[in-house]
N, C-alpha and C positions, 0 to 999 in steps of 0.2 A: 303139128296143130301149122296150120296154115296161117301166114301172117297178111293184113287186111292192106291194099295199098291204102296210102295218103288219103284225106277226102280232095277232089277238087275244089276250087276256088267256087265256081258256079253250085256244087252241093253245099258247101259252106254258106252261103249267101242262101240258099234255098231252106238250113236248118236256122239259121240264123231269123230268118221271116216270120218262119212258122213259131220259133221261142217268144220273138215280139208280140205277136200275136195273141199268143196263149198266156202274155203276161197283163197286155191292156186289157185281154178278155176280164183275167182276173179281176183285176184292180178296179173296172169299171162295175162288174156284178160287185165286189163286196163294196163299194161306196154304196151302191144298191140298198144294200142288207143292213139294217137295224138290229141290237140285241135288244134283248130282255130293257136291259137299264136305262137304254136311249128312248126305247117307246114307254116304260113310264115315266121317266121326266118331261115327254112331249106328250102326254093324258093327262101326268098330273097325279096319278094314283102310284101305287107300292108297285116293285117288281113281282109279289107274289100277286097282286090281283091280275096283273096282265096275263102270269102262267095260269089262273084259274081263269080268266075269259079264253083264252087260247084253246084251254081243253076243251071246255064248253062250247067254243066254235063262234063263240061274237067275236076275236079279233082272229084277223087272217093271218096266223103263223106257221111257221112249220117248227116241225123238232129235228135238230141233227145232229143224234148223238143223246147228249144231256141236256142239250142247251137248245131255246129258241130262236129264229130269225125269223124276221121281220122285213118285210119289202116296202122301201119309204114310199111308194107311190102310196099304196095304201093303205096307210097309218097317214099322210096326208090329207088322203079323200075323207077320212073318218075327223080330221079334224076340222074342217072347213064346211 
């Protein structure tokens, strides 16, 4: 098995920059998403009502696994 030479400073800087971009992107994206409970609180309805409206298509949500997530901007548009 060949032993890999250690990374150069330039390579490490590049890797660190890419990782930092991914972390920042993830944090920004997470802040834009709302959970079912957060949407229910914003709209003054139950979490079951949020899920029912999402399934019916009257709330713009996405299901990931067993959970629904909502774009903050879309929900704010509905409340104004």
